[in-house]
Phi, psi and omega in degrees: 000128180222183183297331180298325179296318178296320180298318179295321180295315180297318180297318180295318181293315183290338180288339182231063187299314183298312181295322179297317181295317178297325177294320179292336190302321179298318179292317180300310181296317181298312180293318179300318180296317179298312182298315181296314181298310183294318181294319180295312180294326176296319180294316180293323177297316179297319178301314182295317179296319179297321180292318180292322180287337179296334177282349179117129173262171182055038183247136178248136174251131180240128172239122182211138172215160186224132177284148180280079183239356182230032177078008176228183182221191185296340179301323180294326177294316178303308183298316184292319179294314181300313181294320181295317179296322178294332179285342179274048184291349175282345182240330192252137177248350180196146175214139177212138166286159174223094185258131184280132173255116187253022178270194182272128174247131190218142168219119183061237180265358182271121182236132183297336182271340187233345188261005187230166183240111183287351179268359184230114182298335179284342181229037183283145180289134176299143178261147184247130180234148175257120192223180175259181179287357181255011180299317180299319178297316184290334186243017174059037181255135183240135180291130177266322178212153183077218181216166177269175173298148172250167177299326180294322176301320182287314182298323183269349184065039183301145181272074180230160180216154177235140186249146166286161185300320181289322178294321178299320179291321182295319183272325189242359183056241182255008178283154178283118184276348186299128180090349179284159181251124174251158179243141178241104190053039178086354180269126185283138174226140181265133177285124181247347183195161176226133179278153173292151175294137178262347185229143174274092187290348181273349183226056180268141176296155179300134181092355181243027181296338181295344177294345176297339182269354189285340173255014184255075185215159174234133182245139172227158179298137180292343179275001180275009179305317183298315180298321180294317182290323176297324179284357176101004181281137173237028185261020181211144178276173180279350183212171178241149174242016180232132181225151171239133182235131179254124180256168185281340181189175183296321179293319178294328178296315179296319179295316180296320178297319179297315180296319181294320178299315179296316181297314183291330174296326178287326182278317187253330188101165181275113181300334182281345183273346184078007181231067182226166180252025180163211180206158178205161175214134178238116179225173181222154176294330180298322178295317179296319179295317180296319179296318179295320178298317179296316181295316182288329176295319177296319178296320180297317179296320180296313181294320178295323179294319178297316179294328183291342178300323179294331175295319178299316178299318178298321179296320178296321177298321179295317178300317181298314180295321180293325176294320176297318180299318178300316180296318181292332186250029182299316180295320178301317179297317180299317180297315181299320180288326181293329181264013170111006179293132179280163182298322181294330178294320179294317179299313180299319182300312182286327176295319179296320178299314180297317181292324179293319177300314181290323180296314178295318176298324178297316179298314178295323178295321178295316178299317178295324178294320178296313180296316180297320179297316178301315183291311184296312182292327178292317182285320185275322186245352185057040179229149174268107183239131173250142179300151176296130178306329178295324177295318179297316179297317178295321180298318179295318179298321178296319181297318178292322178298323177297320178300319180291313184295311185272350176264349185293314182298311177301323180295317179294320178298319180295319183290340182273355180294139176278137184306317184295314181294323180294320182288336179276352183290144178286000000 
Protein backbone atom coordinates (compact mmCIF):
# COMPACT_ATOMS: atom_id res chain seq x y z
CA UNK A 1 0.00 0.00 0.00
CA UNK A 2 1.46 3.40 -1.05
CA UNK A 3 0.42 6.99 -1.69
CA UNK A 4 -0.61 6.08 -5.24
CA UNK A 5 -3.37 3.90 -3.82
CA UNK A 6 -4.76 6.88 -1.89
CA UNK A 7 -4.62 9.05 -5.02
CA UNK A 8 -6.60 6.47 -6.98
CA UNK A 9 -9.20 6.27 -4.18
CA UNK A 10 -9.56 10.05 -4.04
CA UNK A 11 -9.86 10.25 -7.83
CA UNK A 12 -12.53 7.55 -7.90
CA UNK A 13 -14.57 9.22 -5.13
CA UNK A 14 -14.34 12.72 -6.61
CA UNK A 15 -15.38 11.45 -10.06
CA UNK A 16 -18.80 10.47 -8.68
CA UNK A 17 -19.53 13.26 -6.17
CA UNK A 18 -23.32 12.96 -6.18
CA UNK A 19 -23.37 9.19 -5.77
CA UNK A 20 -20.63 9.35 -3.15
CA UNK A 21 -22.57 11.89 -1.07
CA UNK A 22 -25.77 9.82 -1.28
CA UNK A 23 -23.74 6.80 -0.17
CA UNK A 24 -22.38 8.80 2.78
CA UNK A 25 -25.85 9.97 3.76
CA UNK A 26 -26.70 6.76 5.59
CA UNK A 27 -23.53 7.02 7.67
CA UNK A 28 -24.09 10.75 8.31
CA UNK A 29 -27.68 10.24 9.49
CA UNK A 30 -26.78 7.16 11.53
CA UNK A 31 -23.87 8.74 13.37
CA UNK A 32 -25.76 11.99 13.97
CA UNK A 33 -28.69 10.02 15.39
CA UNK A 34 -26.43 7.97 17.69
CA UNK A 35 -24.61 11.07 18.96
CA UNK A 36 -27.83 13.01 19.56
CA UNK A 37 -29.57 10.10 21.30
CA UNK A 38 -26.62 9.21 23.54
CA UNK A 39 -25.87 12.85 24.38
CA UNK A 40 -29.51 13.61 25.16
CA UNK A 41 -29.95 10.59 27.43
CA UNK A 42 -26.59 11.37 29.10
CA UNK A 43 -27.74 14.93 29.76
CA UNK A 44 -31.09 13.86 31.20
CA UNK A 45 -29.38 11.17 33.30
CA UNK A 46 -26.93 13.72 34.69
CA UNK A 47 -29.81 16.07 35.48
CA UNK A 48 -31.67 13.34 37.34
CA UNK A 49 -28.56 12.21 39.23
CA UNK A 50 -27.77 15.80 40.22
CA UNK A 51 -31.31 16.29 41.49
CA UNK A 52 -31.28 13.08 43.49
CA UNK A 53 -27.87 13.89 44.94
CA UNK A 54 -29.05 17.39 45.82
CA UNK A 55 -31.22 15.82 48.52
CA UNK A 56 -28.12 14.28 50.05
CA UNK A 57 -25.99 11.21 49.45
CA UNK A 58 -24.93 8.67 52.08
CA UNK A 59 -28.40 9.15 53.55
CA UNK A 60 -30.49 6.45 55.21
CA UNK A 61 -34.27 6.60 55.55
CA UNK A 62 -35.87 4.63 58.38
CA UNK A 63 -39.58 3.90 58.65
CA UNK A 64 -40.59 1.98 61.77
CA UNK A 65 -43.69 1.52 63.84
CA UNK A 66 -44.68 -0.80 66.64
CA UNK A 67 -48.05 -2.15 67.65
CA UNK A 68 -49.08 -1.76 71.28
CA UNK A 69 -48.89 -5.45 72.11
CA UNK A 70 -46.28 -5.54 74.87
CA UNK A 71 -47.44 -2.81 77.24
CA UNK A 72 -45.56 -0.05 75.42
CA UNK A 73 -46.17 2.07 72.33
CA UNK A 74 -44.45 3.74 69.40
CA UNK A 75 -42.80 6.28 71.69
CA UNK A 76 -40.38 3.59 72.80
CA UNK A 77 -39.49 2.91 69.14
CA UNK A 78 -38.77 6.61 68.59
CA UNK A 79 -36.50 6.83 71.64
CA UNK A 80 -34.69 3.58 70.94
CA UNK A 81 -34.01 4.39 67.25
CA UNK A 82 -32.88 7.93 68.03
CA UNK A 83 -30.56 6.78 70.83
CA UNK A 84 -29.13 3.90 68.80
CA UNK A 85 -28.31 6.15 65.82
CA UNK A 86 -26.62 8.67 68.11
CA UNK A 87 -24.45 5.88 69.49
CA UNK A 88 -23.16 5.08 65.97
CA UNK A 89 -20.94 8.18 66.04
CA UNK A 90 -18.21 6.27 64.18
CA UNK A 91 -20.52 6.09 61.15
CA UNK A 92 -23.15 8.82 61.55
CA UNK A 93 -22.78 12.61 61.31
CA UNK A 94 -26.45 13.54 61.59
CA UNK A 95 -29.84 12.16 62.56
CA UNK A 96 -33.28 13.72 62.50
CA UNK A 97 -36.84 12.53 62.91
CA UNK A 98 -39.22 13.79 60.26
CA UNK A 99 -42.73 13.91 61.65
CA UNK A 100 -45.54 15.20 59.48
CA UNK A 101 -47.68 18.10 60.72
CA UNK A 102 -50.98 17.98 58.88
CA UNK A 103 -52.68 21.04 60.36
CA UNK A 104 -53.19 24.54 59.00
CA UNK A 105 -50.13 26.74 58.42
CA UNK A 106 -50.96 30.38 57.89
CA UNK A 107 -49.40 33.76 57.26
CA UNK A 108 -51.70 36.69 56.62
CA UNK A 109 -54.30 35.54 54.12
CA UNK A 110 -52.22 32.62 52.84
CA UNK A 111 -53.39 29.31 54.31
CA UNK A 112 -51.81 25.93 53.52
CA UNK A 113 -55.24 24.25 53.47
CA UNK A 114 -57.09 26.68 51.21
CA UNK A 115 -54.65 28.79 49.18
CA UNK A 116 -52.96 26.10 47.09
CA UNK A 117 -53.74 23.58 44.37
CA UNK A 118 -52.61 20.00 45.02
CA UNK A 119 -53.13 19.10 41.35
CA UNK A 120 -50.50 21.61 40.18
CA UNK A 121 -46.84 21.22 41.18
CA UNK A 122 -46.30 24.94 40.52
CA UNK A 123 -48.91 25.85 43.14
CA UNK A 124 -48.52 22.93 45.51
CA UNK A 125 -49.11 23.49 49.22
CA UNK A 126 -45.92 23.54 51.34
CA UNK A 127 -45.56 20.52 53.62
CA UNK A 128 -44.68 20.92 57.28
CA UNK A 129 -42.31 18.61 59.16
CA UNK A 130 -41.20 18.42 62.77
CA UNK A 131 -37.44 17.81 62.80
CA UNK A 132 -34.22 18.17 64.79
CA UNK A 133 -31.41 20.70 64.39
CA UNK A 134 -29.58 18.18 62.13
CA UNK A 135 -32.21 18.09 59.36
CA UNK A 136 -30.11 20.40 57.16
CA UNK A 137 -27.05 18.13 57.51
CA UNK A 138 -29.08 15.04 56.67
CA UNK A 139 -30.76 16.62 53.62
CA UNK A 140 -27.92 18.67 52.15
CA UNK A 141 -29.73 21.94 52.92
CA UNK A 142 -27.80 25.19 53.46
CA UNK A 143 -29.18 28.33 55.07
CA UNK A 144 -29.48 31.26 52.64
CA UNK A 145 -30.66 33.88 55.15
CA UNK A 146 -31.25 33.95 58.87
CA UNK A 147 -30.15 30.87 60.82
CA UNK A 148 -30.88 27.18 61.22
CA UNK A 149 -32.23 25.45 64.31
CA UNK A 150 -29.81 25.14 67.23
CA UNK A 151 -29.60 22.38 69.80
CA UNK A 152 -31.08 24.85 72.29
CA UNK A 153 -34.13 25.36 70.05
CA UNK A 154 -34.70 21.62 70.13
CA UNK A 155 -34.07 21.17 73.84
CA UNK A 156 -36.45 23.98 74.76
CA UNK A 157 -39.04 23.26 72.07
CA UNK A 158 -38.80 26.87 70.88
CA UNK A 159 -41.63 28.13 68.70
CA UNK A 160 -39.48 28.91 65.66
CA UNK A 161 -39.56 27.70 62.06
CA UNK A 162 -37.28 27.46 59.01
CA UNK A 163 -38.58 27.57 55.43
CA UNK A 164 -37.55 25.96 52.18
CA UNK A 165 -36.98 28.38 49.30
CA UNK A 166 -40.26 27.49 47.56
CA UNK A 167 -42.29 27.74 50.78
CA UNK A 168 -40.79 31.17 51.51
CA UNK A 169 -41.92 32.32 48.07
CA UNK A 170 -45.36 30.73 48.49
CA UNK A 171 -46.10 32.42 51.83
CA UNK A 172 -44.14 35.68 51.54
CA UNK A 173 -43.65 36.15 47.79
CA UNK A 174 -40.56 38.38 47.56
CA UNK A 175 -40.78 39.89 51.07
CA UNK A 176 -38.14 39.03 53.68
CA UNK A 177 -39.73 36.41 56.00
CA UNK A 178 -37.10 36.59 58.75
CA UNK A 179 -38.70 37.68 62.04
CA UNK A 180 -42.25 37.29 60.73
CA UNK A 181 -44.80 35.23 62.68
CA UNK A 182 -46.63 32.28 61.13
CA UNK A 183 -49.33 30.27 62.86
CA UNK A 184 -49.62 26.49 63.04
CA UNK A 185 -53.22 25.63 63.95
CA UNK A 186 -53.31 29.10 65.45
CA UNK A 187 -50.11 28.64 67.49
CA UNK A 188 -47.51 31.35 66.66
CA UNK A 189 -44.02 30.46 65.40
CA UNK A 190 -41.30 32.95 64.39
CA UNK A 191 -39.46 32.50 61.07
CA UNK A 192 -35.70 32.34 61.79
CA UNK A 193 -34.25 31.11 58.51
CA UNK A 194 -34.68 30.21 54.83
CA UNK A 195 -32.75 27.46 53.02
CA UNK A 196 -31.09 27.88 49.64
CA UNK A 197 -32.87 26.16 46.72
CA UNK A 198 -31.47 22.69 46.07
CA UNK A 199 -33.14 22.20 42.69
CA UNK A 200 -33.39 24.20 39.48
CA UNK A 201 -37.16 24.02 39.17
CA UNK A 202 -37.14 25.84 35.83
CA UNK A 203 -35.14 23.10 34.03
CA UNK A 204 -36.54 19.78 35.21
CA UNK A 205 -36.56 16.74 32.89
CA UNK A 206 -39.93 15.55 31.68
CA UNK A 207 -41.57 13.33 34.26
CA UNK A 208 -39.64 14.86 37.18
CA UNK A 209 -41.89 17.86 37.82
CA UNK A 210 -42.58 16.57 41.36
CA UNK A 211 -39.09 17.81 42.29
CA UNK A 212 -40.69 21.26 42.31
CA UNK A 213 -42.11 20.30 45.71
CA UNK A 214 -38.80 19.20 47.25
CA UNK A 215 -37.87 22.74 48.41
CA UNK A 216 -41.48 23.49 49.32
CA UNK A 217 -41.46 22.77 53.06
CA UNK A 218 -41.75 24.36 56.49
CA UNK A 219 -39.78 22.95 59.45
CA UNK A 220 -40.47 23.27 63.17
CA UNK A 221 -38.71 21.58 66.13
CA UNK A 222 -40.04 18.10 66.84
CA UNK A 223 -40.02 19.03 70.53
CA UNK A 224 -42.62 21.77 69.94
CA UNK A 225 -45.39 19.15 70.19
CA UNK A 226 -46.17 20.27 73.73
CA UNK A 227 -46.60 23.94 72.68
CA UNK A 228 -48.89 22.90 69.83
CA UNK A 229 -51.07 20.74 72.05
CA UNK A 230 -51.31 23.44 74.71
CA UNK A 231 -52.38 25.81 71.92
CA UNK A 232 -55.18 23.41 70.97
CA UNK A 233 -53.64 21.67 67.94
CA UNK A 234 -54.46 18.01 67.39
CA UNK A 235 -52.64 17.79 64.03
CA UNK A 236 -49.54 16.00 65.28
CA UNK A 237 -48.81 12.71 67.03
CA UNK A 238 -46.70 12.34 70.14
CA UNK A 239 -43.93 10.53 68.27
CA UNK A 240 -42.41 10.03 64.82
CA UNK A 241 -41.87 6.81 62.88
CA UNK A 242 -39.68 8.34 60.16
CA UNK A 243 -35.97 9.17 60.49
CA UNK A 244 -33.19 10.42 58.24
CA UNK A 245 -29.59 9.50 59.02
CA UNK A 246 -26.52 11.02 57.37
CA UNK A 247 -23.39 8.85 57.23
CA UNK A 248 -19.77 9.79 56.57
CA UNK A 249 -19.40 7.77 53.35
CA UNK A 250 -20.84 4.97 51.18
CA UNK A 251 -19.11 2.16 53.09
CA UNK A 252 -20.26 3.61 56.39
CA UNK A 253 -23.80 3.85 54.98
CA UNK A 254 -23.85 0.13 54.22
CA UNK A 255 -22.45 -0.72 57.64
CA UNK A 256 -24.99 1.53 59.39
CA UNK A 257 -27.86 -0.02 57.40
CA UNK A 258 -26.70 -3.49 58.40
CA UNK A 259 -26.53 -2.52 62.06
CA UNK A 260 -29.95 -0.83 61.94
CA UNK A 261 -31.60 -3.84 60.34
CA UNK A 262 -30.20 -6.10 63.05
CA UNK A 263 -31.18 -3.64 65.79
CA UNK A 264 -34.75 -3.15 64.55
CA UNK A 265 -35.29 -6.89 64.24
CA UNK A 266 -34.43 -7.10 67.91
CA UNK A 267 -36.76 -4.24 68.88
CA UNK A 268 -39.70 -4.95 66.58
CA UNK A 269 -39.07 -8.44 65.24
CA UNK A 270 -38.56 -9.59 61.70
CA UNK A 271 -41.61 -8.55 59.60
CA UNK A 272 -40.85 -11.37 57.14
CA UNK A 273 -41.08 -14.04 59.83
CA UNK A 274 -44.69 -13.30 60.74
CA UNK A 275 -43.61 -12.98 64.38
CA UNK A 276 -43.10 -9.24 64.89
CA UNK A 277 -44.61 -6.40 66.88
CA UNK A 278 -44.72 -3.96 63.97
CA UNK A 279 -42.85 -3.26 60.77
CA UNK A 280 -39.84 -1.31 59.55
CA UNK A 281 -37.88 -0.46 56.43
CA UNK A 282 -34.30 0.75 56.09
CA UNK A 283 -33.27 2.20 52.72
CA UNK A 284 -30.75 4.67 51.33
CA UNK A 285 -30.62 7.36 48.67
CA UNK A 286 -27.49 5.68 47.30
CA UNK A 287 -29.57 2.60 46.45
CA UNK A 288 -32.17 4.76 44.70
CA UNK A 289 -29.44 6.58 42.77
CA UNK A 290 -27.81 3.30 41.73
CA UNK A 291 -31.16 1.88 40.57
CA UNK A 292 -31.90 5.02 38.56
CA UNK A 293 -28.43 4.91 36.99
CA UNK A 294 -28.95 1.28 35.94
CA UNK A 295 -32.37 2.05 34.47
CA UNK A 296 -31.18 5.09 32.54
CA UNK A 297 -28.07 3.23 31.33
CA UNK A 298 -30.32 0.53 29.88
CA UNK A 299 -32.48 3.21 28.27
CA UNK A 300 -29.37 4.86 26.86
CA UNK A 301 -28.19 1.57 25.33
CA UNK A 302 -31.64 0.92 23.88
CA UNK A 303 -31.89 4.37 22.29
CA UNK A 304 -28.33 4.14 20.99
CA UNK A 305 -29.08 0.68 19.57
CA UNK A 306 -32.18 1.93 17.77
CA UNK A 307 -30.22 4.81 16.27
CA UNK A 308 -27.40 2.42 15.28
CA UNK A 309 -29.80 0.54 12.98
CA UNK A 310 -29.50 3.43 10.54
CA UNK A 311 -25.74 2.89 10.59
CA UNK A 312 -26.30 -0.71 9.57
CA UNK A 313 -28.51 0.46 6.70
CA UNK A 314 -25.80 2.94 5.71
CA UNK A 315 -23.20 0.16 5.76
CA UNK A 316 -25.33 -2.02 3.51
CA UNK A 317 -25.66 0.92 1.12
CA UNK A 318 -21.88 1.29 1.03
CA UNK A 319 -21.44 -2.41 0.25
CA UNK A 320 -23.97 -2.12 -2.56
CA UNK A 321 -22.25 0.92 -4.10
CA UNK A 322 -18.82 -0.70 -3.82
CA UNK A 323 -20.11 -3.80 -5.63
CA UNK A 324 -21.45 -1.54 -8.38
CA UNK A 325 -18.06 0.22 -8.48
CA UNK A 326 -16.27 -3.12 -8.89
CA UNK A 327 -18.53 -3.97 -11.84
CA UNK A 328 -17.94 -0.56 -13.45
CA UNK A 329 -14.16 -0.78 -13.05
CA UNK A 330 -13.66 -4.38 -14.14
CA UNK A 331 -11.37 -3.40 -17.05
CA UNK A 332 -9.31 -1.12 -14.80
CA UNK A 333 -8.84 -3.99 -12.37
CA UNK A 334 -7.85 -6.31 -15.22
CA UNK A 335 -5.25 -3.83 -16.54
CA UNK A 336 -3.74 -3.31 -13.09
CA UNK A 337 -3.48 -7.06 -12.53
CA UNK A 338 -2.06 -7.61 -16.02
CA UNK A 339 0.80 -5.17 -15.36
CA UNK A 340 1.67 -6.83 -12.08
CA UNK A 341 -0.63 -5.49 -9.35
CA UNK A 342 -0.91 -8.00 -6.54
CA UNK A 343 -4.20 -9.13 -5.08
CA UNK A 344 -3.54 -7.30 -1.80
CA UNK A 345 -3.07 -4.02 -3.72
CA UNK A 346 -6.54 -4.36 -5.24
CA UNK A 347 -8.04 -5.18 -1.83
CA UNK A 348 -6.34 -2.19 -0.22
CA UNK A 349 -7.49 0.13 -2.99
CA UNK A 350 -11.19 -0.70 -2.59
CA UNK A 351 -10.97 -0.89 1.20
CA UNK A 352 -9.40 2.58 1.28
CA UNK A 353 -12.18 3.92 -0.93
CA UNK A 354 -14.83 2.45 1.38
CA UNK A 355 -13.04 3.75 4.49
CA UNK A 356 -12.62 7.22 2.99
CA UNK A 357 -16.32 7.39 2.12
CA UNK A 358 -17.22 6.31 5.65
CA UNK A 359 -14.56 8.50 7.25
CA UNK A 360 -15.74 11.64 5.45
CA UNK A 361 -19.33 10.66 6.20
CA UNK A 362 -18.29 10.13 9.83
CA UNK A 363 -16.84 13.64 10.11
CA UNK A 364 -19.99 15.14 8.58
CA UNK A 365 -22.13 12.94 10.84
CA UNK A 366 -20.23 14.13 13.94
CA UNK A 367 -20.73 17.76 12.92
CA UNK A 368 -24.43 17.08 12.33
CA UNK A 369 -24.56 15.33 15.70
CA UNK A 370 -23.03 18.32 17.49
CA UNK A 371 -25.47 20.74 15.87
CA UNK A 372 -28.42 18.39 16.47
CA UNK A 373 -27.46 17.89 20.13
CA UNK A 374 -27.31 21.65 20.68
CA UNK A 375 -30.74 22.13 19.09
CA UNK A 376 -32.47 19.15 20.76
CA UNK A 377 -31.08 19.79 24.27
CA UNK A 378 -31.81 23.52 24.04
CA UNK A 379 -35.42 22.95 23.00
CA UNK A 380 -36.12 19.94 25.25
CA UNK A 381 -34.01 20.76 28.34
CA UNK A 382 -33.24 24.46 27.87
CA UNK A 383 -29.56 23.59 28.31
CA UNK A 384 -26.47 24.06 26.16
CA UNK A 385 -25.07 20.52 25.86
CA UNK A 386 -22.14 19.41 23.73
CA UNK A 387 -21.50 15.70 23.04
CA UNK A 388 -18.72 14.03 24.96
CA UNK A 389 -15.51 14.06 22.84
CA UNK A 390 -15.14 10.35 23.61
CA UNK A 391 -18.51 9.74 21.96
CA UNK A 392 -17.37 11.68 18.89
CA UNK A 393 -14.11 9.72 18.74
CA UNK A 394 -15.95 6.41 19.11
CA UNK A 395 -18.44 7.48 16.44
CA UNK A 396 -15.62 8.21 14.00
CA UNK A 397 -13.98 4.86 14.76
CA UNK A 398 -17.32 3.14 14.15
CA UNK A 399 -17.72 4.90 10.81
CA UNK A 400 -14.29 3.72 9.66
CA UNK A 401 -15.05 0.25 11.00
CA UNK A 402 -18.22 0.18 8.89
CA UNK A 403 -16.10 1.00 5.85
CA UNK A 404 -13.81 -1.93 6.60
CA UNK A 405 -16.61 -4.40 7.38
CA UNK A 406 -18.89 -3.54 4.47
CA UNK A 407 -16.09 -2.77 2.02
CA UNK A 408 -14.22 -6.02 2.59
CA UNK A 409 -16.46 -8.28 0.50
CA UNK A 410 -16.46 -6.00 -2.60
CA UNK A 411 -12.68 -5.57 -2.24
CA UNK A 412 -12.10 -9.34 -2.08
CA UNK A 413 -14.43 -9.85 -5.04
CA UNK A 414 -12.51 -7.25 -7.05
CA UNK A 415 -9.15 -8.83 -6.20
CA UNK A 416 -10.40 -12.26 -7.29
CA UNK A 417 -11.10 -11.25 -10.88
CA UNK A 418 -8.93 -12.99 -13.47
CA UNK A 419 -6.99 -10.54 -15.72
CA UNK A 420 -8.12 -12.14 -18.99
CA UNK A 421 -11.81 -12.17 -18.03
CA UNK A 422 -11.56 -8.59 -16.67
CA UNK A 423 -9.95 -7.30 -19.89
CA UNK A 424 -12.65 -8.92 -22.01
CA UNK A 425 -15.42 -7.14 -20.04
CA UNK A 426 -17.34 -4.40 -21.82
